[in-house]
N, C-alpha and C positions, 0 to 999 in steps of 0.2 A: 344713355343719358340719365336714366333714373338712378343708376349707381352714383354718378357724379352729384345728382341732386341730394341723395342720402348723405354722402360724404360731406358735402358743404353744409347741410343742415346740422350734422353732428358737430362740425367745427364751429358753427355759429352758437350752438348750445354750449360748447366748451368755453367760448369767449364770453357768453352771457353769464355763465356760472362763475367764471373768473372775475368778471366785473362785480358780480353780486358779493362774492367773498371779499373783494377789495373794499367795496362800499360798507359792508357790515362789520368787517373785522380788520381791515387794512392788511389782508393776507393775499398775496399773489401766488396762487397754486401753480401756475405755469412757471413762474420764476423759481419756486421752491423745487419743482421737479427738474427744471431745465438748467440748473446751475446758476441761478441769479438772473435778473432781468436783462443782463447783457450777455448771458451764456448763449452759445451757438444754438443749442436745442430750443431754448426759450424764444430766441429771435426767429427761428424757423416756424415755430408754432404761432407766434404773433403774426407773422407774414401770411401764413396759411389761413388763419382766421380772418384777416383783413381781405385776402383774395376771395375767400368763400362769401363774405358779405357783399363784395362787389359783384360777384357772379350771381348771387341770389337777387340782388337789387336790379341788375340789368336784364335778367331772364325770367322775371316773374310771370309774364304772360305765357312763355314757352313751358314753364314748369306747370302752370295751371292746365294747359292743354294736354301735356304728357300724363298728368295724374287725373285727367277728366274732371277738373274742377272749373266751375263757371266764375268763381270769384264773388258770387253773391250768396247771401244767406237765404 
């Protein structure tokens, strides 16, 4: 499961960077690499990023326990 945690974290970072680029420069990196925002590759990446966010949001307690985090500072 830690492997899935890492993959989803990477996808969320990709999504965050893509939104940052869009906000700062109106440049969609995923669309540029994936053949436009309606290209098949771009759509797959967008869906994977969304699924990764849902996974992370729904399993935060499980992730914390797998990584031995208490959730407090």
